[in-house]
C-alpha positions as CSV (number, residue, x, y, z in Angstrom):
1,M,-0.2,-0.1,0.0
2,R,2.8,2.5,0.7
3,V,4.4,2.1,-2.5
4,L,1.1,2.4,-4.7
5,L,0.9,5.8,-2.2
6,L,4.2,6.9,-3.1
7,S,3.5,6.7,-6.7
8,F,-0.1,8.1,-6.6
9,M,1.4,11.1,-4.4
10,T,4.6,11.6,-7.1
11,L,2.2,12.0,-9.8
12,A,-0.4,14.1,-8.3
13,S,0.1,17.2,-10.0
14,A,0.6,15.2,-13.3
15,A,-1.2,15.8,-16.7
16,V,-2.1,13.3,-19.4
17,Y,0.0,13.8,-22.6
18,Q,-1.2,12.3,-25.7
19,D,1.1,12.4,-28.3
20,P,-0.2,12.4,-32.2
21,S,2.1,9.4,-33.2
22,G,-0.2,7.4,-30.2
23,F,1.6,7.0,-26.8
24,R,0.0,8.4,-23.9
25,V,1.8,9.2,-20.8
26,E,1.6,10.9,-17.4
27,V,3.8,14.1,-17.4
28,P,4.5,16.0,-14.1
29,D,4.1,19.7,-14.1
30,G,7.1,21.1,-15.4
31,W,8.2,18.3,-17.4
32,R,8.0,17.9,-21.5
33,A,7.3,14.5,-23.3
34,Q,8.9,13.9,-26.8
35,A,8.3,11.4,-29.2
36,L,11.8,10.4,-30.7
37,G,10.5,8.6,-33.9
38,E,10.1,4.5,-34.2
39,G,8.3,4.4,-31.4
40,R,10.7,5.7,-28.8
41,M,9.8,8.6,-26.7
42,V,11.4,10.6,-23.4
43,V,9.9,12.6,-20.3
44,S,12.1,15.2,-19.1
45,S,12.4,17.6,-16.5
46,P,13.8,20.9,-16.5
47,N,17.1,19.1,-15.3
48,P,18.0,17.2,-18.5
49,W,19.7,14.5,-16.6
50,K,16.2,13.5,-14.7
51,F,14.1,11.7,-17.1
52,V,12.7,8.5,-18.7
53,T,12.7,6.8,-21.7
54,V,10.9,4.0,-23.5
55,A,12.2,2.5,-26.6
56,P,11.1,-0.9,-28.6
57,V,13.3,-3.2,-29.4
58,L,12.8,-4.8,-32.8
59,G,14.7,-7.7,-34.6
60,R,15.8,-8.9,-31.1
61,S,18.2,-12.1,-31.5
62,A,19.2,-12.5,-27.8
63,D,17.7,-12.3,-24.8
64,C,17.0,-9.4,-22.6
65,A,20.0,-9.6,-20.3
66,T,22.3,-9.9,-23.6
67,A,20.6,-7.2,-25.5
68,L,21.1,-4.7,-22.6
69,R,25.0,-5.6,-22.3
70,T,25.3,-5.5,-26.1
71,T,23.5,-2.2,-26.1
72,F,25.4,-0.7,-23.3
73,A,28.9,-2.3,-24.9
74,N,28.3,-0.5,-28.1
75,G,27.1,3.1,-26.2
76,W,23.9,4.4,-25.6
77,G,23.4,8.3,-26.7
78,S,20.9,8.8,-23.6
79,F,23.4,7.6,-21.0
80,P,26.6,8.9,-22.3
81,G,29.5,7.2,-20.7
82,A,27.6,4.6,-19.0
83,R,29.9,2.7,-16.2
84,N,29.8,0.2,-13.6
85,V,27.0,-1.4,-15.7
86,N,25.5,-4.2,-13.6
87,V,23.1,-6.2,-15.7
88,R,20.8,-9.0,-13.9
89,P,17.8,-11.2,-14.9
90,A,15.0,-10.2,-13.0
91,G,12.4,-12.8,-14.2
92,R,11.6,-14.4,-16.9
93,G,12.0,-12.5,-20.2
94,I,13.0,-9.7,-17.7
95,A,16.0,-8.1,-17.1
96,V,17.5,-4.9,-15.5
97,A,20.6,-3.1,-15.9
98,E,22.1,-0.4,-13.3
99,F,24.7,2.0,-14.0
100,E,26.5,5.4,-13.5
101,F,26.9,7.7,-16.4
102,Q,27.9,11.3,-17.3
103,N,31.2,10.7,-15.2
104,G,29.5,9.5,-12.3
105,Q,26.9,12.5,-12.0
106,S,23.9,10.6,-12.7
107,R,22.4,7.5,-12.0
108,G,20.4,4.9,-14.2
109,A,18.2,1.9,-14.5
110,V,17.1,0.4,-17.6
111,L,14.4,-2.6,-17.6
112,C,14.5,-4.8,-20.9
113,A,10.7,-6.7,-21.0
114,E,11.1,-9.5,-24.0
115,T,7.4,-8.9,-25.9
116,G,7.4,-11.4,-28.2
117,R,10.3,-14.2,-29.9
118,R,12.0,-10.9,-31.9
119,S,10.8,-7.9,-29.8
120,G,11.0,-6.5,-26.9
121,M,10.8,-3.1,-24.8
122,F,13.5,-0.8,-22.7
123,Y,12.1,1.0,-19.8
124,G,14.7,3.6,-18.8
125,M,15.1,6.4,-16.1
126,A,18.0,8.5,-15.0
127,A,18.4,11.2,-12.5
128,P,21.7,12.8,-10.9
129,T,23.3,10.6,-8.4
130,A,22.3,12.5,-5.3
131,E,18.7,12.4,-6.3
132,F,18.3,9.2,-7.7
133,A,17.1,7.1,-5.0
134,S,14.7,10.0,-3.9
135,E,13.2,10.3,-7.5
136,R,13.3,6.6,-8.2
137,G,9.1,6.4,-7.1
138,R,8.3,9.4,-9.6
139,L,10.3,8.1,-12.3
140,V,8.9,4.5,-11.9
141,A,5.3,6.0,-11.7
142,I,6.2,7.9,-15.2
143,L,7.1,4.7,-17.0
144,R,3.9,2.9,-15.4
145,S,1.7,5.5,-16.9
146,F,3.3,4.8,-20.3
147,R,0.8,3.2,-23.0
148,Y,1.2,2.6,-26.7
149,G,-2.2,3.8,-28.7
150,S,-3.3,4.4,-32.5
151,A,-2.4,7.9,-33.6
152,P,-5.4,9.9,-34.4
153,G,-6.8,9.8,-38.1
């Protein structure tokens, strides 16, 4: 109950954003949602290092843990200089990567969930290191509010 209340409280002053590309997400006051194309999106705070991101993984040829390791090994522009990447399985078809980036000034986490034989989703979040623990509930609540839909018209 406490976790649910925390999630509710952190987004009490949020508005639902419906993107013309079809996704919807709850956006806290002062934050901004943006479609990045190919099903990807980001919701960012006024601090550019505090954000959530969602990205489909199409043509997946490995399990989620391997997909995360490969993605971070090749560099991920949203998380520049990611280091100390710890990838662990978190259930059937699910893996989580936790890491620091921006020369250790920010922390992040990405959950990969397999959605089909060759597809998956990355759900990522980041915040300055000093704020990550206190912001985690709000970041998770934003990610949980994300939904794909159909584009109008």
